[in-house]
Kinemage of the C-alpha trace (Angstrom):
@kinemage 1
@onewidth
@group {chain A} dominant
@subgroup {mainchain}
@vectorlist {calphas} color= white
{ca unk a 1} P -60.139 4.493 -31.877
{ca unk a 2} L -56.817 2.943 -32.871
{ca unk a 3} L -54.078 0.632 -31.712
{ca unk a 4} L -52.284 3.666 -30.273
{ca unk a 5} L -55.255 4.768 -28.156
{ca unk a 6} L -53.551 3.154 -25.155
{ca unk a 7} L -50.756 5.295 -23.754
{ca unk a 8} L -47.193 4.195 -24.334
{ca unk a 9} L -47.490 2.983 -27.921
{ca unk a 10} L -46.562 4.182 -31.384
{ca unk a 11} L -47.343 2.765 -34.812
{ca unk a 12} L -46.822 3.290 -38.538
{ca unk a 13} L -47.745 1.900 -41.929
{ca unk a 14} L -45.871 2.302 -45.228
{ca unk a 15} L -45.641 0.854 -48.720
{ca unk a 16} L -42.564 -1.318 -49.232
{ca unk a 17} L -43.358 -3.237 -52.428
{ca unk a 18} L -45.093 -6.466 -51.450
{ca unk a 19} L -48.215 -4.995 -53.067
{ca unk a 20} L -48.035 -2.946 -56.257
{ca unk a 21} L -49.088 0.325 -54.615
{ca unk a 22} L -51.068 0.095 -51.367
{ca unk a 23} L -49.533 0.227 -47.865
{ca unk a 24} L -48.230 -3.223 -46.984
{ca unk a 25} L -45.850 -2.923 -44.025
{ca unk a 26} L -47.067 -2.114 -40.522
{ca unk a 27} L -45.454 -1.632 -37.118
{ca unk a 28} L -46.794 -1.362 -33.570
{ca unk a 29} L -44.196 -0.692 -30.875
{ca unk a 30} L -43.756 0.611 -27.368
{ca unk a 31} L -43.022 4.333 -27.280
{ca unk a 32} L -39.861 3.757 -25.255
{ca unk a 33} L -38.645 0.833 -27.327
{ca unk a 34} L -38.581 -1.326 -24.188
{ca unk a 35} L -40.026 -4.829 -24.039
{ca unk a 36} L -43.258 -5.113 -22.033
{ca unk a 37} L -45.593 -7.956 -21.026
{ca unk a 38} L -47.152 -9.554 -24.102
{ca unk a 39} L -49.432 -12.456 -24.930
{ca unk a 40} L -50.900 -14.037 -28.044
{ca unk a 41} L -53.413 -16.542 -29.340
{ca unk a 42} L -52.580 -18.351 -32.573
{ca unk a 43} L -54.292 -20.452 -35.213
{ca unk a 44} L -55.014 -24.112 -34.496
{ca unk a 45} L -54.324 -24.986 -38.139
{ca unk a 46} L -51.509 -27.558 -38.297
{ca unk a 47} L -50.430 -26.020 -41.621
{ca unk a 48} L -48.888 -23.301 -39.486
{ca unk a 49} L -47.340 -20.282 -41.182
{ca unk a 50} L -43.755 -19.215 -40.497
{ca unk a 51} L -44.718 -15.965 -38.693
{ca unk a 52} L -46.877 -17.903 -36.225
{ca unk a 53} L -44.048 -20.336 -35.472
{ca unk a 54} L -41.623 -17.440 -35.052
{ca unk a 55} L -43.826 -15.309 -32.796
{ca unk a 56} L -44.702 -18.301 -30.630
{ca unk a 57} L -41.021 -19.145 -30.221
{ca unk a 58} L -40.121 -15.538 -29.388
{ca unk a 59} L -42.764 -15.297 -26.669
{ca unk a 60} L -41.501 -18.527 -25.157
{ca unk a 61} L -37.889 -17.295 -25.286
{ca unk a 62} L -38.684 -13.989 -23.554
{ca unk a 63} L -41.151 -15.344 -21.018
{ca unk a 64} L -43.948 -13.329 -22.593
{ca unk a 65} L -42.380 -9.952 -23.384
{ca unk a 66} L -42.164 -7.929 -26.602
{ca unk a 67} L -41.188 -4.451 -27.747
{ca unk a 68} L -42.806 -4.458 -31.192
{ca unk a 69} L -44.924 -6.284 -33.726
{ca unk a 70} L -44.079 -6.057 -37.425
{ca unk a 71} L -46.740 -7.059 -39.948
{ca unk a 72} L -46.906 -7.322 -43.712
{ca unk a 73} L -49.868 -7.792 -46.031
{ca unk a 74} L -49.922 -9.169 -49.564
{ca unk a 75} L -48.091 -12.397 -48.738
{ca unk a 76} L -48.828 -14.877 -45.922
{ca unk a 77} L -45.351 -16.424 -45.782
{ca unk a 78} L -47.179 -19.749 -45.336
{ca unk a 79} L -46.244 -23.076 -46.952
{ca unk a 80} L -42.812 -21.588 -47.589
{ca unk a 81} L -40.663 -24.104 -45.682
{ca unk a 82} L -37.313 -23.304 -44.131
{ca unk a 83} L -36.761 -20.128 -46.163
{ca unk a 84} L -40.079 -18.787 -44.905
{ca unk a 85} L -39.034 -19.256 -41.301
{ca unk a 86} L -35.715 -17.533 -42.043
{ca unk a 87} L -37.573 -14.626 -43.622
{ca unk a 88} L -39.832 -14.239 -40.587
{ca unk a 89} L -36.755 -14.161 -38.366
{ca unk a 90} L -35.141 -11.604 -40.684
{ca unk a 91} L -38.171 -9.324 -40.342
{ca unk a 92} L -37.852 -9.459 -36.552
{ca unk a 93} L -34.115 -8.929 -36.665
{ca unk a 94} L -34.476 -5.949 -38.991
{ca unk a 95} L -36.883 -4.195 -36.647
{ca unk a 96} L -34.821 -5.145 -33.600
{ca unk a 97} L -31.712 -3.583 -35.118
{ca unk a 98} L -33.569 -0.303 -35.753
{ca unk a 99} L -34.952 -0.273 -32.192
{ca unk a 100} L -31.808 -1.461 -30.497
{ca unk a 101} L -33.506 -4.552 -29.079
{ca unk a 102} L -32.979 -8.299 -29.224
{ca unk a 103} L -34.618 -10.045 -32.190
{ca unk a 104} L -36.749 -12.290 -29.989
{ca unk a 105} L -38.351 -9.183 -28.462
{ca unk a 106} L -40.057 -8.553 -31.821
{ca unk a 107} L -43.132 -10.483 -32.979
{ca unk a 108} L -44.133 -10.925 -36.618
{ca unk a 109} L -47.356 -11.409 -38.585
{ca unk a 110} L -48.046 -11.861 -42.288
{ca unk a 111} L -51.249 -12.053 -44.315
{ca unk a 112} L -52.000 -12.605 -47.976
{ca unk a 113} L -51.337 -15.317 -50.533
{ca unk a 114} L -50.247 -18.779 -49.373
{ca unk a 115} L -47.454 -20.812 -50.936
{ca unk a 116} L -45.627 -17.921 -52.586
{ca unk a 117} L -42.123 -16.950 -51.393
{ca unk a 118} L -42.071 -13.775 -49.336
{ca unk a 119} L -40.385 -10.852 -51.145
{ca unk a 120} L -38.055 -10.396 -48.215
{ca unk a 121} L -35.768 -7.857 -49.889
{ca unk a 122} L -38.663 -5.447 -50.348
{ca unk a 123} L -39.717 -5.859 -46.726
{ca unk a 124} L -36.211 -5.445 -45.329
{ca unk a 125} L -35.734 -2.303 -47.390
{ca unk a 126} L -38.969 -0.905 -45.948
{ca unk a 127} L -38.263 -1.631 -42.293
{ca unk a 128} L -36.095 1.461 -41.633
{ca unk a 129} L -38.861 3.640 -43.092
{ca unk a 130} L -41.684 2.116 -41.063
{ca unk a 131} L -39.630 2.324 -37.861
{ca unk a 132} L -38.742 5.952 -38.569
{ca unk a 133} L -42.399 6.813 -39.276
{ca unk a 134} L -43.750 5.479 -35.981
{ca unk a 135} L -45.748 7.909 -33.874
{ca unk a 136} L -48.663 8.065 -31.465
{ca unk a 137} L -50.797 9.188 -34.426
{ca unk a 138} L -49.707 6.284 -36.630
{ca unk a 139} L -52.445 3.831 -35.699
{ca unk a 140} L -54.587 4.613 -38.746
{ca unk a 141} L -51.683 4.030 -41.146
{ca unk a 142} L -50.784 0.801 -39.362
{ca unk a 143} L -54.365 -0.472 -39.700
{ca unk a 144} L -54.482 0.445 -43.392
{ca unk a 145} L -51.260 -1.429 -44.109
{ca unk a 146} L -52.572 -4.824 -42.926
{ca unk a 147} L -55.645 -4.859 -45.189
{ca unk a 148} L -55.948 -7.522 -47.910
{ca unk a 149} L -59.487 -8.047 -49.238
{ca unk a 150} L -60.844 -5.877 -46.420
{ca unk a 151} L -62.900 -2.972 -47.727
{ca unk a 152} L -62.191 -0.858 -44.657
{ca unk a 153} L -59.713 -0.794 -41.787
{ca unk a 154} L -60.857 -2.226 -38.482
{ca unk a 155} L -60.068 -0.342 -35.271
{ca unk a 156} L -61.459 -0.137 -31.753
{ca unk a 157} L -60.695 1.389 -28.374
{ca unk a 158} L -62.308 1.095 -24.934
{ca unk a 159} L -61.512 2.989 -21.713
{ca unk a 160} L -62.520 1.565 -18.331
{ca unk a 161} L -61.469 2.650 -14.849
{ca unk a 162} L -58.583 4.795 -16.073
{ca unk a 163} L -57.072 2.200 -18.398
{ca unk a 164} L -57.436 1.911 -22.169
{ca unk a 165} L -57.334 -0.984 -24.594
{ca unk a 166} L -56.876 -0.182 -28.284
{ca unk a 167} L -56.695 -2.472 -31.262
{ca unk a 168} L -56.580 -2.989 -34.994
{ca unk a 169} L -57.441 -6.029 -37.082
{ca unk a 170} L -57.833 -7.365 -40.576
{ca unk a 171} L -60.090 -10.118 -41.822
{ca unk a 172} L -62.770 -10.600 -44.461
{ca unk a 173} L -62.742 -14.289 -45.452
{ca unk a 174} L -61.501 -17.729 -44.384
{ca unk a 175} L -63.198 -16.836 -41.125
{ca unk a 176} L -63.727 -19.847 -38.894
{ca unk a 177} L -62.718 -20.694 -35.354
{ca unk a 178} L -60.231 -21.058 -34.111
{ca unk a 179} L -59.947 -18.124 -34.986
{ca unk a 180} L -60.622 -16.557 -38.349
{ca unk a 181} L -58.453 -15.506 -41.293
{ca unk a 182} L -57.356 -12.590 -39.314
{ca unk a 183} L -54.622 -10.647 -37.636
{ca unk a 184} L -55.201 -8.417 -34.637
{ca unk a 185} L -52.888 -6.363 -32.471
{ca unk a 186} L -54.187 -4.986 -29.179
{ca unk a 187} L -52.480 -2.641 -26.749
{ca unk a 188} L -53.233 -1.577 -23.198
{ca unk a 189} L -51.677 0.942 -20.837
{ca unk a 190} L -52.568 -1.195 -17.811
{ca unk a 191} L -49.826 -2.546 -15.585
{ca unk a 192} L -50.361 -6.310 -15.752
{ca unk a 193} L -48.231 -9.428 -15.709
{ca unk a 194} L -47.923 -11.807 -18.659
{ca unk a 195} L -49.976 -14.632 -17.152
{ca unk a 196} L -52.953 -12.405 -16.323
{ca unk a 197} L -52.735 -10.714 -19.709
{ca unk a 198} L -52.723 -14.105 -21.440
{ca unk a 199} L -55.770 -15.259 -19.466
{ca unk a 200} L -57.727 -12.103 -20.318
{ca unk a 201} L -56.787 -12.344 -23.994
{ca unk a 202} L -57.859 -15.987 -24.269
{ca unk a 203} L -61.190 -15.136 -22.645
{ca unk a 204} L -61.714 -12.182 -24.981
{ca unk a 205} L -60.849 -14.214 -28.075
{ca unk a 206} L -63.217 -16.998 -27.044
{ca unk a 207} L -66.093 -14.525 -26.733
{ca unk a 208} L -65.435 -12.850 -30.056
{ca unk a 209} L -63.128 -14.117 -32.796
{ca unk a 210} L -63.872 -17.735 -31.883
{ca unk a 211} L -67.583 -17.019 -32.362
{ca unk a 212} L -67.155 -15.727 -35.907
{ca unk a 213} L -67.869 -18.112 -38.777
{ca unk a 214} L -68.011 -16.864 -42.364
{ca unk a 215} L -67.075 -19.782 -44.594
{ca unk a 216} L -65.839 -22.532 -42.277
{ca unk a 217} L -62.241 -22.257 -43.511
{ca unk a 218} L -59.424 -21.926 -40.972
{ca unk a 219} L -56.381 -19.851 -41.870
{ca unk a 220} L -52.710 -20.721 -41.521
{ca unk a 221} L -51.800 -17.323 -40.048
{ca unk a 222} L -54.447 -16.329 -37.492
{ca unk a 223} L -52.886 -14.310 -34.691
{ca unk a 224} L -54.086 -12.013 -31.923
{ca unk a 225} L -51.364 -10.229 -29.958
{ca unk a 226} L -51.606 -7.858 -27.000
{ca unk a 227} L -48.896 -5.666 -25.443
{ca unk a 228} L -49.177 -3.879 -22.080
{ca unk a 229} L -47.169 -0.677 -21.478
{ca unk a 230} L -48.058 -0.299 -17.779
{ca unk a 231} L -48.257 3.507 -18.105
{ca unk a 232} L -51.706 3.705 -16.480
{ca unk a 233} L -50.724 1.576 -13.486
{ca unk a 234} L -52.547 -1.424 -12.093
{ca unk a 235} L -56.350 -1.470 -12.522
{ca unk a 236} L -58.337 -0.577 -9.398
{ca unk a 237} L -60.819 -3.239 -10.398
{ca unk a 238} L -59.172 -6.291 -12.030
{ca unk a 239} L -62.335 -6.844 -14.074
{ca unk a 240} L -61.869 -3.534 -15.907
{ca unk a 241} L -59.006 -4.847 -17.997
{ca unk a 242} L -60.690 -8.162 -18.730
{ca unk a 243} L -63.891 -6.439 -19.848
{ca unk a 244} L -62.070 -3.821 -21.936
{ca unk a 245} L -60.104 -6.490 -23.790
{ca unk a 246} L -63.306 -8.444 -24.423
{ca unk a 247} L -65.106 -5.336 -25.705
{ca unk a 248} L -62.316 -4.474 -28.140
{ca unk a 249} L -62.189 -8.063 -29.403
{ca unk a 250} L -65.970 -8.125 -29.837
{ca unk a 251} L -65.929 -4.833 -31.745
{ca unk a 252} L -63.201 -6.004 -34.100
{ca unk a 253} L -64.929 -9.356 -34.687
{ca unk a 254} L -68.200 -7.583 -35.443
{ca unk a 255} L -66.446 -5.349 -37.962
{ca unk a 256} L -65.004 -8.442 -39.648
{ca unk a 257} L -68.459 -9.987 -39.908
{ca unk a 258} L -69.775 -6.801 -41.487
{ca unk a 259} L -66.923 -6.771 -44.016
{ca unk a 260} L -66.961 -10.473 -44.947
{ca unk a 261} L -66.294 -11.068 -48.623
{ca unk a 262} L -69.453 -10.659 -50.671
{ca unk a 263} L -71.766 -10.629 -47.647
{ca unk a 264} L -75.046 -8.722 -47.629
{ca unk a 265} L -76.153 -9.944 -44.191
{ca unk a 266} L -74.635 -10.210 -40.733
{ca unk a 267} L -76.412 -13.092 -39.019
{ca unk a 268} L -76.488 -13.870 -35.292
{ca unk a 269} L -77.355 -17.524 -34.823
{ca unk a 270} L -78.326 -18.545 -31.295
{ca unk a 271} L -79.171 -22.024 -30.048
{ca unk a 272} L -81.003 -22.263 -26.753
{ca unk a 273} L -82.478 -25.093 -24.722
{ca unk a 274} L -79.708 -27.521 -25.637
{ca unk a 275} L -78.678 -30.438 -23.433
{ca unk a 276} L -75.358 -28.635 -22.832
{ca unk a 277} L -73.482 -25.506 -23.859
{ca unk a 278} L -71.262 -27.738 -26.000
{ca unk a 279} L -74.291 -29.062 -27.879
{ca unk a 280} L -75.607 -25.531 -28.344
{ca unk a 281} L -72.257 -24.385 -29.725
{ca unk a 282} L -72.038 -27.330 -32.099
{ca unk a 283} L -75.586 -26.754 -33.301
{ca unk a 284} L -75.063 -23.035 -33.887
{ca unk a 285} L -71.920 -23.724 -35.899
{ca unk a 286} L -73.742 -26.351 -37.985
{ca unk a 287} L -76.326 -23.746 -38.971
{ca unk a 288} L -73.713 -21.041 -39.580
{ca unk a 289} L -71.623 -23.219 -41.920
{ca unk a 290} L -74.524 -24.677 -43.919
{ca unk a 291} L -74.295 -23.477 -47.517
{ca unk a 292} L -78.004 -24.045 -48.053
{ca unk a 293} L -78.974 -22.002 -45.014
{ca unk a 294} L -76.547 -19.232 -45.927
{ca unk a 295} L -78.001 -19.092 -49.451
{ca unk a 296} L -81.525 -18.799 -48.041
{ca unk a 297} L -80.436 -15.764 -46.018
{ca unk a 298} L -79.069 -14.164 -49.176
{ca unk a 299} L -82.445 -14.773 -50.792
{ca unk a 300} L -84.270 -13.301 -47.749
{ca unk a 301} L -86.073 -16.645 -47.366
{ca unk a 302} L -86.965 -17.690 -43.788
{ca unk a 303} L -86.688 -21.357 -44.672
{ca unk a 304} L -86.606 -22.789 -41.173
{ca unk a 305} L -86.574 -26.374 -42.472
{ca unk a 306} L -82.910 -25.975 -43.368
{ca unk a 307} L -82.156 -24.828 -39.827
{ca unk a 308} L -83.956 -27.877 -38.469
{ca unk a 309} L -82.093 -30.196 -40.809
{ca unk a 310} L -78.728 -28.716 -39.807
{ca unk a 311} L -79.499 -29.255 -36.131
{ca unk a 312} L -80.725 -32.789 -36.692
{ca unk a 313} L -77.471 -33.753 -38.398
{ca unk a 314} L -75.131 -31.906 -36.008
{ca unk a 315} L -74.460 -34.927 -33.794
{ca unk a 316} L -76.106 -33.392 -30.730
{ca unk a 317} L -79.059 -34.321 -28.528
{ca unk a 318} L -82.118 -33.477 -30.625
{ca unk a 319} L -85.862 -34.117 -30.531
{ca unk a 320} L -87.761 -32.659 -33.515
{ca unk a 321} L -90.980 -32.502 -31.486
{ca unk a 322} L -89.372 -29.989 -29.092
{ca unk a 323} L -87.775 -27.643 -31.649
{ca unk a 324} L -88.881 -24.047 -32.147
{ca unk a 325} L -87.329 -21.531 -34.553
{ca unk a 326} L -87.707 -17.750 -34.728
{ca unk a 327} L -86.538 -15.042 -37.125
{ca unk a 328} L -86.201 -11.559 -35.672
{ca unk a 329} L -88.119 -12.631 -32.571
{ca unk a 330} L -91.059 -13.990 -34.567
{ca unk a 331} L -91.653 -17.718 -33.969
{ca unk a 332} L -92.168 -19.497 -37.309
{ca unk a 333} L -92.018 -23.083 -36.017
{ca unk a 334} L -92.954 -24.688 -32.715
{ca unk a 335} L -92.771 -28.325 -31.642
{ca unk a 336} L -91.158 -29.152 -34.950
{ca unk a 337} L -93.901 -27.822 -37.260
{ca unk a 338} L -94.769 -24.503 -38.896
{ca unk a 339} L -97.080 -22.184 -36.983
{ca unk a 340} L -99.114 -19.170 -38.000
{ca unk a 341} L -97.075 -15.974 -37.668
{ca unk a 342} L -96.749 -12.408 -38.898
{ca unk a 343} L -95.244 -13.065 -42.334
{ca unk a 344} L -94.849 -9.354 -43.108
{ca unk a 345} L -92.784 -8.836 -39.949
{ca unk a 346} L -90.531 -11.755 -40.858
{ca unk a 347} L -90.152 -10.497 -44.442
{ca unk a 348} L -89.175 -7.061 -43.156
{ca unk a 349} L -86.586 -8.608 -40.848
{ca unk a 350} L -85.134 -10.795 -43.601
{ca unk a 351} L -84.616 -7.696 -45.755
{ca unk a 352} L -82.478 -6.074 -43.035
{ca unk a 353} L -78.680 -6.033 -42.992
{ca unk a 354} L -78.643 -7.702 -39.561
{ca unk a 355} L -80.537 -10.944 -38.998
{ca unk a 356} L -81.290 -12.774 -35.744
{ca unk a 357} L -82.156 -16.475 -35.787
{ca unk a 358} L -82.924 -18.406 -32.605
{ca unk a 359} L -83.443 -22.162 -32.401
{ca unk a 360} L -84.705 -23.553 -29.102
{ca unk a 361} L -84.139 -27.300 -28.713
{ca unk a 362} L -86.313 -27.601 -25.608
{ca unk a 363} L -83.956 -30.067 -23.946
{ca unk a 364} L -82.024 -28.181 -21.276
{ca unk a 365} L -80.217 -24.984 -20.331
{ca unk a 366} L -77.387 -25.034 -22.889
{ca unk a 367} L -76.900 -21.852 -24.921
{ca unk a 368} L -74.426 -20.563 -27.493
{ca unk a 369} L -74.271 -18.122 -30.377
{ca unk a 370} L -72.099 -17.366 -33.379
{ca unk a 371} L -71.835 -14.518 -35.885
{ca unk a 372} L -71.944 -15.427 -39.550
{ca unk a 373} L -73.047 -14.170 -42.988
{ca unk a 374} L -74.988 -15.078 -46.061
{ca unk a 375} L -73.381 -16.742 -49.101
{ca unk a 376} L -73.495 -14.646 -52.265
{ca unk a 377} L -72.357 -14.637 -55.881
{ca unk a 378} L -69.782 -12.017 -54.909
{ca unk a 379} L -68.101 -14.439 -52.484
{ca unk a 380} L -67.634 -16.950 -55.304
{ca unk a 381} L -66.326 -14.238 -57.633
{ca unk a 382} L -63.773 -13.190 -55.002
{ca unk a 383} L -62.549 -16.716 -54.303
{ca unk a 384} L -62.757 -18.595 -57.623
{ca unk a 385} L -59.094 -17.796 -58.242
{ca unk a 386} L -56.002 -17.376 -56.083
{ca unk a 387} L -56.878 -14.903 -53.355
């Protein structure tokens, strides 16, 4: 169930001093130290952090190959200017020296506070230790070392047709496509070229991390990376790898939703019957980012009028006389007005940890869904200061 579940990979996590005490430096690498096919998806935020710029440049320089990923938590190395970019390069160079590889064969990720200079001396002093500690059993330590406000580490592994995809991730807030305030490293033992790997990763991210909305805020550092060792050989069925990557991404995204800062509910919002899939997606995101709707979920209140209002203002094709809304499969509104329903069943559903809300626009075949959460006092407490 870890990033080293796929054959041909090692990992480690140590404390180097970015945080006062907890593990804060992580490494995932090929067992042989050789560079292998790699791909990544990065944040769309134009306030792009130095590690994202560095990893993107390294993948371009190598034609999509990497031997290792080094990650630190506790500091995002974002909004740090030229020195930040130099520090990201130094992290790669430090790991490359220990592995005997070229610096551009190492990718880098950082997560934590924005706008604060990276304590590069602490990280560089910790790199020999994290490289020396790497092992096939080190996935758990690696996942622990990338946590920030996460309350638990996030890991997943899927085996299909003789190949395995493993992964680890962090993320608990600033979760909004594309992607979320998150880092994820995936590995596979499948033999696959860079272009195919990149296509599968983009498809997996679109089905998972890009459907996760907690607070509508997009991070500067979002990164999902995958490395392929090739140890298991080429898949007999090309779909096996694509599906395994998607399943790991979906598992990690679901764990993030469950661990969102202050959340008491995980909410699946689905819009059906839209004029197009694009309209459905836009409508679902409007509901998922509405503070009023999110507060009603926290209060266990099936206030469908807020859902209707969000859809009506989403800039999509909308006819109030065709709208129906259900909570937990119980229709509470049809043709734009309240209808008699089993109120006890709805109340029971609203008290659950997992909520399902479906809005049918009655206009076409467009469908989309997102995962989101309620908005609680604890979220405000967590984020009312620098975090």
